[in-house]
C-alpha positions as CSV (number, residue, x, y, z in Angstrom):
1,M,97.9,-53.5,-36.1
2,K,99.3,-52.0,-32.8
3,H,102.0,-49.4,-32.4
4,E,104.8,-50.2,-30.0
5,V,104.4,-46.8,-28.2
6,R,102.7,-46.9,-24.9
7,N,100.5,-44.4,-23.2
8,N,100.3,-44.8,-19.4
9,M,101.3,-48.4,-19.6
10,Q,98.4,-49.2,-22.1
11,P,99.2,-50.1,-25.7
12,V,98.3,-47.4,-28.2
13,T,96.0,-48.8,-30.7
14,E,95.5,-47.9,-34.3
15,S,92.0,-46.5,-33.5
16,K,93.4,-43.9,-31.1
17,I,95.9,-42.7,-33.7
18,E,93.2,-42.8,-36.4
19,Q,91.2,-40.2,-34.3
20,L,94.0,-37.7,-34.6
21,P,93.9,-35.0,-37.3
22,S,96.1,-35.7,-40.3
23,S,98.8,-33.2,-39.1
24,A,99.2,-35.0,-35.9
25,K,99.4,-38.3,-37.8
26,A,102.0,-36.9,-40.0
27,V,104.2,-35.6,-36.9
28,F,103.7,-38.9,-35.2
29,S,104.8,-40.8,-38.3
30,L,107.8,-38.5,-38.7
31,L,108.9,-39.0,-35.1
32,G,108.5,-42.8,-35.5
33,D,112.1,-43.2,-36.4
34,G,113.1,-42.3,-32.9
35,K,115.1,-39.2,-33.8
36,P,114.3,-36.2,-31.6
37,R,113.4,-33.2,-33.7
38,T,112.7,-29.4,-33.2
39,L,109.6,-27.8,-34.5
40,N,111.6,-26.1,-37.3
41,E,113.1,-29.5,-38.4
42,M,109.6,-30.9,-38.7
43,V,108.4,-28.0,-40.7
44,G,111.0,-28.8,-43.3
45,S,109.9,-32.5,-43.4
46,V,106.1,-32.2,-43.6
47,S,103.9,-30.0,-45.6
48,F,102.1,-28.1,-42.8
49,S,102.6,-24.7,-41.5
50,P,104.6,-24.1,-38.2
51,R,101.3,-23.3,-36.4
52,T,99.6,-26.5,-37.6
53,I,102.6,-28.5,-36.5
54,R,102.6,-26.7,-33.1
55,N,98.9,-27.6,-32.6
56,A,99.7,-31.2,-33.7
57,L,102.5,-31.4,-31.2
58,N,100.1,-30.1,-28.5
59,R,97.5,-32.8,-29.3
60,L,100.2,-35.5,-29.3
61,K,101.4,-34.3,-25.9
62,E,97.9,-34.2,-24.5
63,C,97.5,-37.9,-25.6
64,G,100.7,-38.8,-23.9
65,L,102.3,-40.0,-27.2
66,I,105.3,-37.6,-27.3
67,V,107.5,-35.7,-24.9
68,A,109.4,-32.4,-25.2
69,K,113.0,-32.6,-24.1
70,F,115.5,-29.8,-23.3
71,N,117.6,-28.9,-26.2
72,F,121.2,-28.3,-25.1
73,R,122.1,-26.7,-28.5
74,D,119.3,-24.1,-28.2
75,A,117.2,-23.9,-25.0
76,R,114.5,-21.9,-26.8
77,K,113.7,-24.8,-29.2
78,P,112.7,-28.0,-27.3
79,L,113.3,-31.5,-29.0
80,Y,110.2,-33.6,-29.4
81,Q,110.3,-37.4,-29.6
82,L,107.9,-40.4,-29.1
83,K,107.3,-41.3,-25.5
84,I,108.6,-44.7,-24.6
85,A,106.8,-46.4,-21.7
């Protein structure tokens, strides 16, 4: 099974996602609906601490799976969403 998300023009395979920690998988799955979310919104949706979610977001950004966008409602809280190739 392949995910439709692309990383540097290469399909993201199931094996790449399987190598991520469970917290990163949970955040990836949560963002899979395409709705941008802040860190605080994610804390309310998954059962991990804010620090763990922040680390998961950093791992996903390093892998090129998500992007952080400017939040016009509150510039201190970026919006995270899956990266679309």
